[in-house]
N, C-alpha and C positions, 0 to 999 in steps of 0.2 A: 581703459589704457594700463592703469597700474594693474590690474590682474594678469595682461600680457608679460609685463615686466616683472612681477613677482614669478610668474611660471618660468619665464627665462631663465631668471636667476637660479631658480630652484633646478631646472635643467642642468645649468652649468655647474651647479654643486655636485650633482648626482654624477655627471660626466668626470668629474675631477677626481671623486671619490672612486668611481670603477678604474680609473687609469692607474690610481695609486694601488688600489687592491691587486691590480694585474702584476705592477711593478714589486709588491710585497710579495707575491706569490712566486714570481721568478726568483726573487732573494731568496727566499726560503727553500727554492731548489736549489739555488746555488750552495746554500749553507750545507745542505744534506749531501751534497755532493763533495763537500769538503770534508764531512765526518765519514763518508764511505771511503775516500782517497785515504785518510788518516787510518781506518780501519784496516784497510788492504795492506798498509805500512806496518801492522802490527800494534797500532795503539787502539786502546779501549774508547770509543765514541761515549759511553755512559759517564765514564769518570771524566773525559775532556768537556762535556755538557755541565759537569759540576763545577769545572775550573772555572768553565765561562762565566757561569750564575755567581760564583765567589768573587770573581776581578770585578763584577758589577758593583760589589757592595764596598761602602767606606770600610778602612781597615777597623775602625774602632767598633763598626756592625758586625764585620765578619770573627774579630776577637769575641764578642758577646756570645755569638751563634755557637762558635766551636767551643768556648767554655761550658756553655749550656748542653751542648751534645755530649762532651767530656763527662758532666755531671750526670746526666741520664745514661750514660753507659756504665758508670762506675755503679750507680745504683740498681741496675740490671745485672751487675755482674758481667759486663762483657768488655772488660779491660783486658 
């Protein structure tokens, strides 16, 4: 009996994961549509993606990353 219960639990977990993967796919498509719309309005999608990544970071982490980037750019003469 416990094998049947474990198999049923496993099936339910797999089905939940599959539903969530479908939702994630739909969300990814929606996000791509927004970037495409922004691009059609003259915005640069690559730069927008970079801004979205930066906004996810805490300010002090972002500041440290920007300072390090500036240091590397200066070392390579990219200023």
